[in-house]
N, C-alpha and C positions, 0 to 999 in steps of 0.2 A: 127747266122741266125736272120736277122732283117726284120721287116715289117714296111713299111711307112704308114702314115695316109691315103694315097689314097687307099691302099690295104685293110686296116682293120680299122674299127671304134670301138667305145666302145661297141656297141651292140654285137660284136663278142665274148665278154666275158661271155655271158649268155648261158651256155651249161649244159646239164645233166651230172652227173658224170659217167653215163654208157657209155658215148661217149669219144673219145679221145679229149683232149684240142685242141683248134683251133690255133695251132702254124703253121704259114705259112713260107715258104721260101721267102726271099725278099732281096733287095739290098738297102743299105743306100746311098742316093745321097746327095750332098752338100745342106744344108739348109732344108733337110727333117726332119719331126717330127716323132720320133720313138714311136710307141704305143705298139708293141709286140716284145718280145725278148725271145729266147730259149737258155738257157745256160745249159741245162740238160746234165748229163753224162760227166761232166768235173770238174776238181778242180777249185773252184772259191774262191779267197782270199778276205779278208776284204777290201783291197785297191780297188779291182775291183768292189765290191759291192757298195762302196761309190761313184764310178764314173758312176753308172747307170743313165741314163737320167730321169729327174723328170717327163717327159711326159708319161712314161710307164703306160699303163692300164692293160696289160697282161704280166705276167712274169713266166717262167718255170725255177725253180732251183731244179728240182728233181735229185736225185743221184749226189749231188755235195759235199757230206761229210760235210755239214753245222752243226755246233754245236750252232750257235747263229744267230739271224736275226736282231741284233741291227743296223747293217749298212743299213737296209731297212726302217728305221723309216721315212726317208724323202720322200719316194715314195708314197705320199698321194693321187695320182691319180689312184692307182691300183684298178682294179675291179676283176681281176682273178689272183690268186697266187698259184702256184704249188710248194710245199715244201716236196713232198713225198720222201721217201727213203733217209732220212738224219739221223742225230743223235741229233735231237733237244730234249732237256729235258723239254722245256716249250715254250710258245708263249708269254712271258711277254712283248716283244717289239712290238707286233702287234697292240697295242692300237691306234696309230695315223692313221692307215690305215682304216679310217672310211667309205671309199667308196667300200670296198671289198664286192663283191657279191658271189663269189665262192672261196672256200679255200680248197686245198688238203693238208692234213697232214698225209697221210697214211704211216705206217711203219717208225715211229720215236720212241721217248722215252717219249712222253708227258704224264705227270701224273696229271697236273693241267690245268684247262681251265679258270682260274679266269679273264683273260682279254678279253675273247671272247664276253662277253656281251656288250662291248664298240663298237661293230661293228653293227650299226643299219640297214645296207643294206644287211648283209649277209643272203643268203637264201639257199645255198648249202654248206655242210660241210662234208668232208671225214676225219674221225678219226680212220679208221680201223688199227688194229695191232699197238696199242700204249700201254701205261702202266697205263691206267685208271683202278682203282682197286675197285671202289665202286660206288653206286648210288649217294652218296654225291659228288663225283668228277664231276658228270654231272650237278650239281645244277646251275652253271652259264648259262647253256643252257636254263633253264626255264625262264630266262629274255630275251629270243630271240623269241618272238611269230611269227616273220616273217620267221623262218626256214621252208622250204618246203621239203628239202631233207637232209638226215643225214645217215651216215654210221658209225657203231660202232663195227662191228664184229671183233673178234680177240683181244679184250681187256680182262681184267680179271673179267668182270662183267657177270654173267649168262644172256644169251640171253633172256629168258622169262621175267626176272625181268626188264631189261632195255627197252624192247619193250613195256611192259605194261605201264611203267612210262613215256616213251617218248610220247606215244599216249595221255596220260592223261594231260601232261604238255605242249605239243606243238600243239595247236589247228590247225595250218596251215600245219602241217606235211602231205606230200603226198607220200613220198617214204622213207622207212627205210630199210637199208641194201639192196637197189636195188629192193625191193618189194613195190608194191602199198599198202598204208595203207587203211584199210577198214574204211568207214565212221563210226562215233560214233553211237552206237545203233544197228549196223548190227550184224549178227551171228558171223562173223569172228572176229569183235572187241570184242565181249563178251567172246570168247574163248581165246583171247590173241594171235591170229595168224594173221599176215598181209597176205592179199590175194595176189596171184600172178598176175602180169600184164597180161592182155589179149593179145593174139598173134594177 
């Protein structure tokens, strides 16, 4: 499923993690520039990944059985990348993708976040259900003050501990595990509980 530049522009990549990613059906025509590509729920080999168009800004590779993303290093225009439900042990090859704004890594095997601090535009990050085992494993995130949305539920770190620390270390954080983060100094912040979003 491909989407041409006429149908989707780069702004389509800015979406909350509570919503479905903006993958659209489309048709590739001769000479068209491809910005959005959905390869989810299929087996994708290294050779196929290396042939992906460099013009991509949004890419869905969820449920593709990936164990490495080395072949994605050349896709430096990416702004939204969905790598959920794969078998990735780390994200060490993500460093060149400095335009990423939204990154889905849910349900992988990630235990180290050391390269994420190299992504200056990243503001939404989903790390639910990985292998992060301690607050120390989250330290690379403290160098990302631009983060506004983060999901960490389902790792090995106690929720009260990481929630308190994330609020203290990430001043721009607005949503944590899908809940609105209470402003600093409020009663909810003092008790270590993020408040629910208003309906």
